[in-house]
PASEBA-1860 file (N, C-alpha, C; in nm, 3 decimals):
! residues 74
1> XXXXXXXX> 11.420/9.163/9.096/11.502/9.246/9.182/11.608/9.130/9.233 ~ 11.670/9.212/9.295/11.775/9.152/9.379/11.751/9.154/9.504 ~ 11.802/9.078/9.597/11.773/9.044/9.741/11.818/9.200/9.832 ~ 11.922/9.243/9.773/11.977/9.372/9.819/11.883/9.475/9.771 ~ 11.841/9.472/9.662/11.737/9.604/9.612/11.598/9.591/9.684 ~ 11.550/9.479/9.687/11.423/9.462/9.769/11.467/9.484/9.935 ~ 11.558/9.463/9.990/11.538/9.508/10.111/11.596/9.622/10.145 ~ 11.652/9.709/10.037/11.689/9.839/10.060/11.519/9.899/10.041
9> XXXXXXXX> 11.429/9.876/9.935/11.305/9.908/9.911/11.198/9.901/10.047 ~ 11.217/9.800/10.103/11.124/9.779/10.222/11.101/9.900/10.334 ~ 11.226/9.983/10.362/11.214/10.079/10.468/11.149/10.172/10.402 ~ 11.176/10.247/10.251/11.105/10.300/10.206/10.973/10.306/10.167 ~ 10.921/10.194/10.127/10.792/10.165/10.139/10.721/10.158/10.247 ~ 10.759/10.104/10.363/10.705/10.156/10.519/10.710/10.306/10.548 ~ 10.829/10.363/10.516/10.822/10.491/10.529/10.710/10.591/10.483 ~ 10.667/10.540/10.358/10.565/10.590/10.280/10.382/10.554/10.344
17> XXXXXXXX> 10.402/10.453/10.367/10.293/10.394/10.447/10.245/10.463/10.555 ~ 10.366/10.496/10.648/10.340/10.596/10.756/10.306/10.713/10.754 ~ 10.373/10.779/10.655/10.367/10.917/10.611/10.249/10.940/10.534 ~ 10.176/10.861/10.453/10.075/10.882/10.387/9.960/10.947/10.438 ~ 9.904/10.902/10.561/9.786/10.917/10.636/9.818/11.078/10.712 ~ 9.911/11.100/10.716/9.952/11.249/10.792/9.948/11.365/10.659 ~ 10.000/11.299/10.542/9.998/11.392/10.409/9.847/11.420/10.365 ~ 9.753/11.321/10.378/9.606/11.332/10.334/9.563/11.407/10.444
25> XXXXXXXX> 9.592/11.395/10.567/9.514/11.476/10.671/9.564/11.624/10.664 ~ 9.689/11.653/10.626/9.739/11.791/10.613/9.661/11.828/10.486 ~ 9.647/11.758/10.383/9.595/11.827/10.261/9.462/11.878/10.289 ~ 9.410/11.797/10.359/9.231/11.790/10.392/9.220/11.932/10.462 ~ 9.306/11.954/10.592/9.236/12.053/10.672/9.332/12.196/10.588 ~ 9.421/12.183/10.509/9.468/12.282/10.388/9.339/12.331/10.328 ~ 9.284/12.229/10.244/9.195/12.260/10.183/9.072/12.298/10.233 ~ 8.991/12.256/10.350/8.923/12.351/10.407/8.916/12.467/10.445
33> XXXXXXXX> 9.067/12.520/10.495/9.105/12.633/10.528/9.110/12.738/10.429 ~ 9.155/12.679/10.257/9.190/12.788/10.190/9.030/12.808/10.127 ~ 8.939/12.702/10.134/8.796/12.692/10.084/8.716/12.813/10.178 ~ 8.763/12.810/10.317/8.708/12.896/10.405/8.757/13.046/10.359 ~ 8.853/13.071/10.377/8.906/13.179/10.331/8.893/13.221/10.177 ~ 8.865/13.152/10.104/8.791/13.205/9.963/8.636/13.232/9.982 ~ 8.555/13.191/10.048/8.453/13.227/10.091/8.454/13.357/10.167 ~ 8.500/13.372/10.268/8.552/13.495/10.338/8.575/13.587/10.240
41> XXXXXXXX> 8.671/13.576/10.149/8.710/13.683/10.045/8.601/13.720/9.977 ~ 8.505/13.632/9.910/8.378/13.682/9.849/8.291/13.760/9.889 ~ 8.259/13.727/10.021/8.196/13.781/10.106/8.239/13.921/10.123 ~ 8.376/13.946/10.167/8.409/14.086/10.163/8.384/14.158/10.020 ~ 8.428/14.116/9.919/8.399/14.165/9.815/8.270/14.204/9.763 ~ 8.153/14.147/9.855/8.021/14.219/9.793/7.938/14.088/9.767 ~ 7.975/13.978/9.747/7.902/13.857/9.705/7.814/13.833/9.805 ~ 7.670/13.823/9.769/7.573/13.757/9.900/7.636/13.627/9.939
49> XXXXXXXX> 7.600/13.595/10.056/7.626/13.483/10.142/7.593/13.344/10.088 ~ 7.474/13.338/10.025/7.434/13.228/9.957/7.511/13.205/9.835 ~ 7.540/13.317/9.751/7.622/13.289/9.642/7.788/13.252/9.674 ~ 7.796/13.314/9.791/7.937/13.283/9.812/7.971/13.151/9.871 ~ 7.874/13.087/9.925/7.861/12.927/9.991/7.866/12.837/9.839 ~ 7.777/12.904/9.772/7.761/12.812/9.610/7.889/12.811/9.536 ~ 7.986/12.918/9.568/8.102/12.941/9.477/8.216/12.853/9.546 ~ 8.217/12.876/9.675/8.309/12.816/9.766/8.296/12.654/9.738
57> XXXXXXXX> 8.177/12.587/9.719/8.140/12.467/9.662/8.222/12.393/9.561 ~ 8.246/12.496/9.481/8.303/12.463/9.336/8.442/12.449/9.361 ~ 8.506/12.509/9.449/8.641/12.507/9.478/8.726/12.396/9.437 ~ 8.830/12.407/9.353/8.891/12.262/9.307/8.967/12.163/9.420 ~ 8.953/12.066/9.340/9.023/11.926/9.389/9.020/11.915/9.568 ~ 8.907/11.838/9.573/8.898/11.810/9.719/8.959/11.635/9.710 ~ 8.976/11.600/9.843/9.045/11.494/9.840/8.994/11.391/9.794 ~ 8.833/11.372/9.826/8.754/11.265/9.757/8.812/11.231/9.604
65> XXXXXXXX> 8.812/11.356/9.514/8.857/11.367/9.368/9.005/11.275/9.352 ~ 9.069/11.336/9.448/9.232/11.285/9.430/9.213/11.129/9.423 ~ 9.142/11.091/9.587/9.152/10.949/9.602/9.075/10.869/9.482 ~ 8.961/10.903/9.462/8.903/10.808/9.325/9.002/10.833/9.192 ~ 9.074/10.910/9.175/9.152/10.938/9.054/9.278/10.828/9.074 ~ 9.296/10.820/9.200/9.400/10.701/9.245/9.376/10.599/9.200 ~ 9.237/10.554/9.250/9.170/10.430/9.235/9.147/10.376/9.100 ~ 9.142/10.467/8.992/9.106/10.431/8.880/9.237/10.406/8.794
73> XX> 9.352/10.463/8.866/9.485/10.447/8.809/9.535/10.282/8.833 ~ 9.515/10.267/8.942/9.532/10.110/8.990/9.440/10.037/8.920
END
């Protein structure tokens, strides 16, 4: 890599480092909100409370799963 290419890359990498925690937090909060809404809709449709909680636990793509996948890639 040339000096100028490296120099242009540094601000982009720093920007990603600063933004990534915010993206993770936003994803986590959105996930919890969606899971809660999913559970509420199940209960409104007549699914018993216990079953709705179990089904809500199966709601896909927890942040932990995404982080584990990212670690496996590296």
